[in-house]
C-alpha positions as CSV (number, residue, x, y, z in Angstrom):
1,M,-3.4,-75.0,115.3
2,N,-6.6,-75.1,113.6
3,F,-6.3,-77.1,110.1
4,S,-7.7,-78.4,107.6
5,I,-7.1,-81.5,104.7
6,D,-7.6,-80.6,101.4
7,G,-10.7,-83.3,100.4
8,N,-9.1,-84.2,97.0
9,K,-6.1,-85.6,98.5
10,C,-7.3,-86.4,101.8
11,H,-7.5,-90.4,100.9
12,E,-3.4,-89.9,99.8
13,L,-2.9,-88.4,103.1
14,I,-4.5,-91.5,104.8
15,K,-2.8,-94.0,102.1
16,N,0.6,-92.8,102.9
17,V,0.4,-92.0,106.6
18,G,-2.6,-93.7,108.1
19,D,-5.4,-92.3,110.4
20,A,-2.7,-91.4,113.3
21,F,-1.4,-88.5,110.8
22,V,-1.8,-85.9,114.1
23,Q,0.1,-88.0,115.8
24,Q,2.8,-88.8,113.4
25,I,2.9,-85.5,111.4
26,I,1.1,-82.7,112.8
27,L,2.1,-83.0,117.0
28,P,5.5,-83.5,115.5
29,A,5.6,-80.3,113.4
30,V,4.1,-78.4,116.2
31,E,6.7,-79.1,118.5
32,E,9.9,-79.0,116.1
33,V,8.6,-75.7,114.2
34,T,7.6,-74.5,117.5
35,K,11.0,-74.8,119.0
36,A,12.9,-73.6,116.0
37,S,10.6,-70.5,115.7
38,T,11.2,-69.3,119.6
39,A,14.9,-69.9,119.3
40,L,15.1,-67.2,116.4
41,F,13.9,-64.5,119.8
42,P,15.7,-62.9,122.6
43,V,14.0,-65.2,125.6
44,E,13.1,-62.3,127.3
45,K,11.8,-61.0,124.6
46,V,9.3,-64.1,123.4
47,I,6.3,-62.4,125.4
48,Q,6.8,-58.8,124.1
49,E,7.3,-60.3,120.6
50,R,4.7,-62.4,121.0
51,P,2.9,-61.6,116.9
52,K,5.9,-61.9,115.4
53,L,6.5,-65.3,116.7
54,K,2.7,-66.5,115.9
55,R,4.1,-65.6,112.2
56,E,7.2,-67.2,112.5
57,I,5.7,-70.5,114.0
58,E,2.4,-70.2,111.6
59,D,4.9,-69.8,108.4
60,G,6.8,-72.6,109.4
61,L,3.9,-74.9,110.2
62,K,2.2,-73.5,107.0
63,A,5.6,-75.1,104.7
64,R,6.4,-78.2,106.8
65,L,2.5,-79.8,106.7
66,S,1.7,-78.8,103.0
67,P,3.2,-81.5,101.3
68,Y,0.7,-84.0,103.7
69,W,-2.3,-81.4,101.9
70,I,-2.9,-80.0,105.4
71,T,-3.1,-76.3,105.2
72,V,-3.1,-74.1,108.5
73,Q,-5.4,-71.8,109.0
74,A,-4.3,-70.4,112.6
75,V,-2.0,-71.1,115.1
76,S,-3.0,-69.7,118.5
77,I,-0.2,-69.2,121.6
78,T,-2.4,-70.4,124.5
79,T,0.3,-70.4,127.2
80,I,4.6,-69.4,127.2
81,T,5.9,-70.4,130.6
82,F,9.5,-70.3,132.0
83,S,11.5,-71.8,134.6
84,H,11.0,-69.7,138.3
85,D,14.5,-69.0,138.5
86,F,14.6,-67.8,134.1
87,S,11.1,-65.7,135.5
88,H,12.4,-64.1,138.8
89,A,15.6,-63.1,136.5
90,I,13.7,-61.5,133.7
91,E,12.0,-59.7,136.3
92,Q,14.8,-58.4,138.1
93,K,16.4,-57.3,135.1
94,Q,12.7,-55.7,133.9
95,V,13.5,-53.9,137.7
96,E,16.8,-52.8,137.0
97,E,15.9,-51.0,133.5
98,Q,13.4,-49.5,135.1
99,N,15.8,-48.2,137.9
100,V,18.1,-47.0,135.4
101,Q,15.2,-45.0,133.7
102,R,14.1,-43.2,136.7
103,A,17.9,-41.9,137.7
104,E,18.3,-40.9,134.2
105,F,14.6,-39.3,134.8
106,V,15.9,-37.3,138.0
107,R,19.3,-36.5,136.8
108,Q,17.3,-34.2,133.3
109,Q,15.1,-32.8,136.4
110,A,18.1,-31.7,138.9
111,E,19.8,-30.6,135.7
112,K,17.0,-28.8,134.3
113,E,16.0,-27.2,137.8
114,G,20.2,-26.1,137.7
115,Q,19.5,-24.5,134.4
116,R,16.4,-22.6,136.2
117,Q,18.5,-21.5,139.0
118,L,21.3,-19.9,137.5
119,A,18.7,-18.1,134.5
120,L,17.0,-16.9,138.0
121,A,20.5,-15.8,139.7
122,E,21.5,-14.5,136.0
123,G,17.9,-12.5,135.7
124,Q,18.0,-11.2,139.7
125,A,22.4,-10.0,139.0
126,K,21.2,-8.2,136.3
127,A,18.5,-6.2,137.9
128,N,20.7,-5.9,140.9
129,R,23.3,-4.3,138.3
130,L,20.5,-1.9,136.5
131,L,19.2,-0.7,140.1
132,Q,22.8,0.2,141.3
133,E,23.1,2.1,138.4
134,S,20.2,3.8,138.6
135,L,20.6,4.6,142.3
136,K,24.3,6.3,141.3
137,S,22.9,7.8,138.7
138,S,20.0,9.7,140.4
139,P,19.5,9.9,144.4
140,E,16.2,10.9,143.8
141,V,15.1,7.2,143.0
142,L,16.9,6.3,146.9
143,Q,14.8,9.1,148.6
144,M,11.8,7.6,146.7
145,K,12.3,3.9,147.6
146,A,12.9,5.3,151.2
147,L,9.4,7.3,151.3
148,D,7.9,4.2,149.9
149,K,8.8,2.0,152.8
150,W,8.2,4.8,155.3
151,D,5.0,4.3,157.3
152,G,4.7,8.0,158.7
153,T,6.2,7.3,162.4
154,L,9.1,9.5,163.6
155,P,12.0,7.2,165.3
156,A,12.1,7.3,169.2
157,Y,15.7,7.9,169.6
158,M,17.4,10.0,167.0
159,G,21.8,10.4,167.1
160,S,25.0,9.3,165.6
161,G,26.6,6.2,166.1
162,S,24.8,3.4,168.1
163,V,24.3,5.1,171.3
164,P,21.2,7.8,171.1
165,F,21.4,10.8,172.5
166,I,18.1,12.3,172.6
167,K,14.6,10.7,172.7
168,L,11.7,12.4,171.6
169,D,8.2,11.8,172.8
170,Q,5.7,11.5,170.3
171,G,1.9,11.8,170.8
172,K,2.5,13.7,174.2
């Protein structure tokens, strides 16, 4: 904590408290206000809300020390420590929250993929219906498709059913 003493009233501070005012007034005020201000925040949020905590401590110290003509200029929070078990519990909680967020993201991606697959299937079904309708109404379309796929080679065997009865000799 950075502070100054009102130059016009410093003699009052020394007369009423003595030259040990840091140990008698400032240190106890810092400890009390810090504990009281920290208690206003959920412990797992103390680090995240450090700027708010700093303002809370600063405001508390200004109010607490101004009757002694001590002006608080700035407060610095240099170290915030927790027990090992508590730190581990906070870390585990954050990991679990990240896992939940990841699972939700995967669920949303799967839902989007399902919607995409459904749209593709519906589109393919519509295309199949249109093709079927066009084939029914125009046998020429079917002939054109067959010609498009034909490579120009005549079949080696011809016949009906599954047993060929004539072998055509191509190229001889």
